N, C-alpha and C positions, 0 to 999 in steps of 0.2 A: 400363365403368370397372373398373380394377383394384382388387383388394383391397390393403390396406396391407402393405408389407413388415414383417416382424417383426425388431426390433432387440434384441439381447441386451444389456440395460442393465448387467448384472453384469459381463459381459466388457468392455464399453465403459469401465467405471470403472477398469479395470486398465491402460488404454492410457497410454503416456507422453505428456506434454503440455509442449511447450517453445515454443509459438507466441508466447507473451508472456513467457517466462522462460528466457533463454539460459543460465542457471546449470545447467539440467537437461541432462544428457548426451544428445547426439543419437544415436539408434540407427542412423541411416543413415550416420553418419560412421564407425561401427565396422564397416567392411566385412568384416574377417576373421571376425566372428561372425554374419554374415548367414546365413540358412538358407533352404531351399526356393527356391533360385534357378532360374529358368526359362531365362534367357538373359543374356548380357552383350555389350556393345559399347562399348569404350573405358570411359568413366566411367559409362555408362548401365547400369543393372541392372534387369532385370525379375524380380520374385519374387512369391511368394504373400504375401498380407497376414497378418501374424502374429496379427492380431486380427480373425477373421471374424465381425463383429458382426451381419451381415445374414443371416438364415436362408435356406436354399435358394439360395445364390448361390456363385459362384466368384470370390472377391475377390483381385485382384492389384494391385501398384503398380509404377511405374517411377520409380527414383531417377534423376533427370535429370543430375546433375552431382555432383562432389565439392566444389563451392563451397557451403558450408553457408548462407551469407548472400546467395546469388545470387537474381536475379529475372529471369524470362524476357524481359521487354521490354528489359532492359539487357545481355543477352548480345550478343556479336558476331553479326552476321547469319549468318555461317557456322556458328557453334556452335548458335544457335537453330534453323537449318534442320536440322541433324543430329538434334537432339532431336525436333523435330516430326515429321520423317520417320520416325524410329524408332518413336515413339508411334503414329502412324497405321498403320504396318505391323503392330504387334502388336495393335492394335484390329481391323484387318482379319483378321488370322489368328484371332482369338477369334470374330469374327462368322461366319467360314467353318465353324465347328463347328456340327453339328446338335444339339448338347447344349443350346443356349440359345435362348429365344424372342427375346431382344434383349440387347444388350451396351452398357453405359454406358462412357463415356470422359470423364473431367473432371479439372479441376485447381482446387485451392483455394490462395489466396495471401492472407495477412494475417489479423489477429486476429478479423476479423468474417466470414471466409469459411466458417466451419464446420470448418476443419481443426484438427489437433492438433499437427502437427510442422512446424517452420519450414523445414527442409531442402527445397529444391525437388523436388517429386515430382508425378506425376499417377497417377490410378487407372483401371484397366480392370476392370470387374466384369460377369461373365456372369450373367444372370438366367435361372433355369431355368423359371420359370412366370409371368413378368411381362413384358409387352411395353409399354415406355414409349410406343410409337407409338399406343396406344389413347387417350392423354391429350395427347400432343404432336402437333400437325398443321401442315400447311403454312401455315395462316393465322398461326401464331405466328412465322413468319419474314418475313412480309410487312410493308411499312411504307414510311416516307419514304426515298427513295433518297439515300444519303450519298455513294456512290462506286461507279464501275464501270469495269473495264477487261476485257481478253480473258480474264483468269484468275479474277477475283474480283469479286463484287458485295457491297456492304455496305449494309445497311438498318438503320433504327431502328424497332423494332417498334411498330406501331399497335395490335396486339392482343397485348401481351406475356403471358408466363406469370405473372409477378408484378408487373412495373413497377418503377419508372417507366421507366428507360432500359435497353433490352436491344439490343445491337448484334449483328447477324446477318451473319456472313461466309459467303457461298455460293460453292462451287467444285465443279468436276467431280472425280470421284475420281482422274483422271490429271493434274489440273492441276499446274503447276509448284509443287513444295513450297517453292522459294525465294520465289516470289511470295506464296504463302499466308502463309509465315512473316513476310515483310516487312509485310504488311497487319495481321496479328495483332499484331505488336510495335508498330506505329504506333498502332493502336487502343488497346492497353493503356497506352502512353505518354500518350495523350490522357486516358484515364480517371483514371490516377494523378495527373495534374495538374489535373483538373477535378472530375468527379463523385465520385471516390473520394479526393479530396485529403486529407481529414481522417482517413478510416478506413484508407487505403492497403490496401484489401482488394478482392479480385475473385474471381470464378469464371469459368472458361470450360468450355463443355460441347460435346461433339461429338454429332452426330445423323446417322443414316442413315434417312431417312424414305421411302426407295425411290421417289424421283421423278427419279432420275438425277443428284442432287446430294449432296454432303456439306454439312453446316452446322456452324459454330461459333457459339454464342451467348455473347457476352461480357457479363458482368453486374457492374457496380460494386456493392459490398456496403456496406450500412449498416443501421440498424435497420429491420426490415420494418414497413411501414405497418400500423396497427391495423385498418384497413378490410379489408385482405387477411387478417390473422390471424383476425379475428372473423367476417367475412362473405364472404371470398374475393372481394372487389371489387377488380378490377384497375384501376390508373390509369396514364395516360400524359400526355404534354405536348400542347400545341396546335401548330398549323402554324407560328406565328411562332417558337416556342421550337425547333422541329425545324429550321427554316432557320438559326437561329443556331448550333445544334449542328453542322450541315453545314458552315458557314463555318469554325467553330473546328476541327473534325476535319480538315478539308482542309489546314489549315496543317501537320499532321503527315503526311498522306498525300502525300508528295513523291516 
């Protein structure tokens, strides 16, 4: 088991926060004053995180678009595919470095997602002495089969990391980015209209657990169950509910 990462609370308190207050100026819209830029492609900008709150890490973020109020599931398929392809490429580039034990790639959306900036962006963080794969294993991506085609398999976790509903998108590293994007967008559309209907919040996380596949875990966000907070007791649904979710989800997976 890994030791906890150290979070710089004092620095964290200086971060801008406009997730729920659009009156606060968005730093990602002020492109001319962005610093420590690593790469650009169209409206996408990969740069160092100005607030490196996690100790002994290499924190970066990708500004995905110039649309401050955008949301990944609502972009055109072509635009979303460009974004996802770019983000995966930069994640792969970071993983190829021998500097890190593991590399995180994730996205926050909505006021309950743990994010601070509304503007669409994702994060890539190199961890120098922390391997998330010590705590995240293949069993966390197994579960009820929701959908499967030649490029993508979608399951609902029977052994989730937190619970209740964690959707796992499995694909080969060379799988069609267009198809992966399509299934991710459709899954998010389903979540925002069902599980996260009230909170309008979600996270998705990328994993390379070295079994020949990449995974995206899509998690609707709401108040975390007290059983998990107090006892780390994970909960999920029963077979009947899983079957209903499969039927509902498949109306989006067309």
